[in-house]
N, C-alpha and C positions, 0 to 999 in steps of 0.2 A: 269470822267476824270482820275484826278490824281490815279486813281485805276487801270484805266484801263494801263499807263504808268506801275505805279508797277508791277504789274502782268507781264505783257511784258518782264519789265526788269529782274524781279528771275527767269521765264522762260529761257533768255537770259543766265541768270546764269549758271542753270544748265543745259543748254544746251550746255553752254563751257565746265561748268569741265565734266560733261559724254564724252565727244570727249576727250580732254588730258587725261583721265583715262582709254579710251580703246582705243583709237590707237596707234600703231605703227608705225606711218611713223609722221618723224618729222615734214614737211609742214601741215600735216591734225592737229599734235597739238599746231602748231602755231596759223593756223584759229582758232583752239577752244579756245585759250584763246583771241584772239581777240573780237570772239562772246561778251567771258565775260562780257571782260571791258570791251565792249558795252552793256551791260548789266546791268554794277555797275554804268556805267555813267546816264542811264536810270533811276534808282530810284534815286541818286541823284538830277539828274531834278526836280522829279515828292514828292521827301520831300522837298524842295526846295518853292514849288509852294503854295501857298496862294490865295484860293479863291476870289475874289473882288479886287483885287490890283493891281498896275499899275504898268510896269518898270520902275524900280528905276531911273529918272531923272526927275530932277526939272525944273521945267519952268512955266509959270502962268497956264497950266490946272492943276499943283499939288501947293499950295503955303507950302512955308516954315511951316507953323504950322503946317499941316495938316500930314506932309510930312512921320511920324511916324505909322501914322495909316493908312495911304492912297499909303505905296509902298510892294515892294517887295523886302527882306533882300539881298544883292548882292551875299552876301559872297557864298550860296552854288552855284551860275553859275562860278564863277571866280573859284573855286573847281574844278567843272568838264572842265570846260573849262584848268588846267591845267593837271588835270587827262588824258587827250585827247591828251594831250602834254607829257604826261609822256611815256603813254599808245602808240603810238609812236615811239616811240625813241627804247623803252622794243622791241619793235615788230620788227623794224629795227633793233637790235641787234639779236633777234633771228635769224633771217633772213639770214644776217649775219656768224652766226657761224655754221648754218643747210650747208648753202653755203658751209664754210671749212669744214664741213665734209663730205660732200659731196664729194668733190677733193680728198678726201684723202683712201676713203671708194670706192668709183663709189656708194652708196648706201644712201637710207633716211631710211631705215629700222632699230627702236632703235635694233631690237634684235640683229643684225648682230655689235652691237661694245661689243664684248665679254671683251674687257682690260678693259672697262669702269667699270662693275660689281664686285664684291667686289668681 
């Protein structure tokens, strides 16, 4: 199960990077970055998973004395939640920037923005 998540995550990262590097449409580039971000989150979840352990909730099912050996470390899960929120904010910022570029030039083709080139 963990290997499927890791392979899926790396495939999504590669698809996202390929799309971001080969597309000239700004919206397609933003979608590609979002796909790569999702792949990174899946890989982080796969790295944090440990087979045979339970959620980090201490109750009657998991005594405090056995907690270190029976629960999963919650830090990777917290990092993934933080990465999802940051990814959403960055995607919103990229979409806003694309909208402003479209208002100025009436196109989303990156090749048409000649004044941004060196």
